C-alpha positions, 0 to 999 in steps of 0.5 A, spaced: 509 166 870 508 173 868 516 174 869 517 169 865 513 171 859 516 178 859 523 175 858 525 175 850 524 167 848 530 165 843 525 161 839 520 167 837 519 167 830 521 174 829 528 175 826 532 181 829 538 179 825 537 185 820 534 190 824 539 196 825 543 197 831 546 203 832 553 203 836 554 210 838 550 215 841 551 219 835 548 213 831 542 212 836 540 220 835 541 219 827 537 213 827 531 216 832 531 222 828 530 218 821 525 214 824 521 220 827 521 223 820 519 217 816 513 216 821 511 223 821 511 223 813 507 216 813 502 218 818 501 225 815 500 222 808 495 217 810 491 222 814 491 228 809 489 223 803 483 220 807 481 227 808 482 229 801 478 223 799 472 224 804 472 232 802 472 229 795 466 225 796 462 231 799 464 235 793 461 230 789 455 230 793 454 238 793 456 239 800 463 243 799 466 247 794 472 244 790 476 250 791 478 249 798 479 241 798 487 242 798 487 247 804 482 242 808 486 236 806 493 238 807 493 244 811 488 241 816 491 242 823 489 235 825 493 232 820 499 235 822 497 233 829 496 226 827 503 226 824 507 229 829 504 224 834 506 218 830 513 222 828 515 223 836 513 216 838 518 213 833 523 218 835 522 217 843 521 209 842 527 208 838 532 213 841 530 210 848 530 203 846 537 203 843 540 208 848 538 203 854 541 197 849 547 201 849 547 203 856 545 196 859 549 192 854 542 188 854 536 187 848 530 185 852 523 187 853 525 191 859 528 196 854 521 196 850 517 197 856 521 203 858 521 206 851 514 205 850 512 208 856 516 214 854 514 214 847 507 215 850 508 222 851 507 223 844 499 223 845 500 230 848 500 232 840 493 231 840 487 235 843 486 234 850 479 232 848 481 226 844 480 221 849 479 216 843 487 216 842 488 215 849 483 210 850 487 206 845 492 204 850 487 200 854 486 195 849 494 194 848 494 191 855 489 186 853 492 185 846 499 184 849 497 179 854 493 175 849 499 175 845 504 173 850 499 168 853 498 171 860 491 171 859 486 170 853 479 168 852 475 166 846 473 172 842 475 177 847 475 182 842 468 181 840 466 181 847 469 187 849 467 191 843 460 189 845 460 191 852 463 198 850 457 198 845 452 197 850 454 203 854 455 207 848 448 206 845 445 207 852 448 214 852 445 215 845 438 213 847 438 216 854 444 221 855 445 224 848 448 230 852 454 225 855 456 224 848 461 228 844 456 232 839 460 230 833 459 223 834 452 223 837 450 227 830 454 221 826 450 216 830 443 219 828 445 220 821 448 212 821 442 209 825 437 214 821 432 215 827 431 222 827 433 226 834 426 228 835 424 221 836 430 219 840 428 225 845 421 223 845 422 216 847 427 218 852 422 222 855 417 217 855 422 211 858 424 216 864 416 216 866 414 223 863 408 223 860 408 224 852 401 227 849 399 225 842 399 232 840 406 232 842 408 226 838 404 228 832 408 235 832 415 230 832 413 225 826 410 231 822 417 233 820 419 226 817 414 225 812 409 220 816 404 215 812 397 215 814 398 209 818 403 212 822 399 219 823 393 214 825 397 210 830 400 216 833 394 220 834 391 215 838 397 214 843 394 215 851 398 220 855 399 214 860 403 209 855 409 206 858 412 204 851 411 209 844 409 205 838 414 204 832 411 209 828 414 214 832 421 211 830 420 210 823 414 214 821 415 214 814 415 207 813 410 202 815 412 195 817 418 193 822 420 188 817 420 193 811 424 198 815 429 193 817 431 191 810 431 199 808 435 201 814 440 195 812 440 197 804 441 205 806 446 204 811 450 200 807 450 204 801 451 211 804 457 208 808 460 204 803 464 210 800 467 212 807 469 205 808 472 205 801 476 211 803 479 208 809 481 202 806 484 204 799 487 210 802 492 207 806 493 202 801 495 207 796 500 211 801 503 205 805 503 199 800 504 202 793 509 197 791 505 191 793 499 194 789 504 195 783 507 188 784 500 185 784 494 189 783 489 184 782 490 181 789 491 188 792 485 191 789 480 184 790 482 184 798 481 191 799 474 191 795 472 185 800 475 188 806 470 195 804 464 190 803 465 187 810 466 194 813 459 196 810 456 190 812 458 190 819 455 197 820 449 196 816 448 189 820 449 193 827 444 199 825 439 194 823 439 189 829 439 195 834 433 197 830 430 191 829 430 189 837 427 196 839 421 194 834 421 187 837 420 190 844 414 194 841 411 189 838 411 184 844 408 190 848 403 191 843 401 183 844 401 184 851 407 179 852 411 184 857 406 188 861 408 195 861 416 194 861 420 199 858 427 199 862 432 204 860 437 198 861 433 195 855 437 200 850 444 197 853 442 190 852 440 192 845 447 195 844 450 189 846 446 184 842 447 188 836 454 189 836 457 182 838 454 178 832 455 184 827 463 185 829 464 178 826 463 181 819 470 185 820 476 182 819 479 180 826 485 185 825 480 190 824 476 189 830 481 193 834 480 200 832 472 199 833 474 197 840 478 203 841 473 207 838 467 205 842 471 204 849 473 211 848 466 214 848 464 209 853 469 212 858 467 219 856 460 218 858 460 213 864 
C-alpha cells in the first residue's frame, strides 16, 4: 500500500502543466539560483518585518529606544539566518529535483523524496540550539502520511498538540531548568503566575516542607490581599497542597481569577498575534490585499482574534484546573493527593480544547513549537 501511495496519481488535482521545466543543466542551475534568491528575500522580509513590528510595540510601551529599530529589525542575524535557511532549501530542492528529472527521464515522487532530504541540510544555517526548526520535520511525517491516506486519525493534530503540551506544562511547573530560559520566561509572563509561587509549589509537590513564613515572604512581593495573607499565614508545615492564595495572592476567588486571566492574556497578546498575522499578509499577499482589501483585512482580523482566544483559553483552563484541584483538597474530596503528574494532565486537558479556536492550518506551527520544547526537556 505504501508503495502505491508514493506513486504520483495522474488524477491528482494539482496542475503541473505550467510549472517551469528546465531542459539543460545550465537552465537547472539558473532556475535553482533564481528560486533560492526569491525564497531568501521573502523569508528575510517576513522575519525582518515581524521583528520591526514587535520592536515597534516595545517602543510604544516605553521598553526600547526608537533609534535602534532598524538595526534590531533588518540587521538582525536571526533574520539573515532565517532567510538563508529558506533560500538554500529552495536552491537545493529545485536543483536536485530538476537534475534528477533530467538524469532519470522521470518526474515522480522519488525525485521529491531525494531532493527534500538533500534540501533538509539547509537547517544548518540555523543555530544549533534551535531544535524547534528541526522538530518541525517530525510532524511533516504525520502530515504527509495523512495527506496521502497512509494513516489518519480524527483530530490527530489537536491530540498531538495536547500530548506535547502536557510534557511542556509538566516541565514548566516541575522542571523549569529543563526549558530554554527565553521560553520559560515567556510562559511565566503568559500564565501570570509568578516564578516564586511556581518554585514554592514544586518544592511542596516533591515532598519538601514549606513553612508559612516562607510562603508569606513569596506572596508579599505580589501585592497580596488581606484574605490571602490570612490564609497563607495559617499554612501547616506538613501540608501536601498549597492553597490557591499562593498562586494568585493579589486576587480573591478562583472564578474572578479565571476571568481576569482570560481578559489580560487576550489583551496582552493581541498585538503580538496581530503582528504575526498581518506582517505575512503585507509581505506575501500584498497583491491580494490591494485587490480585495475588505476580505483580506476581515479574514486576518478574525484570525488574530482566534489566536488571542486560543492562548487566553489555554492559560485560563490550566489555571482553573489547578484551582479546582486545590478546592477539592480543601473540601476533603481527594485526600492528600498532589501528584506531579497532575500538572501533565492539566496541560493535556487545557490544550486540547483550546487549540480548536485556531484555524486548522494554524495548528501545525503550534504542534511543532510544543514538540520541540517537549523533546528538549524530556
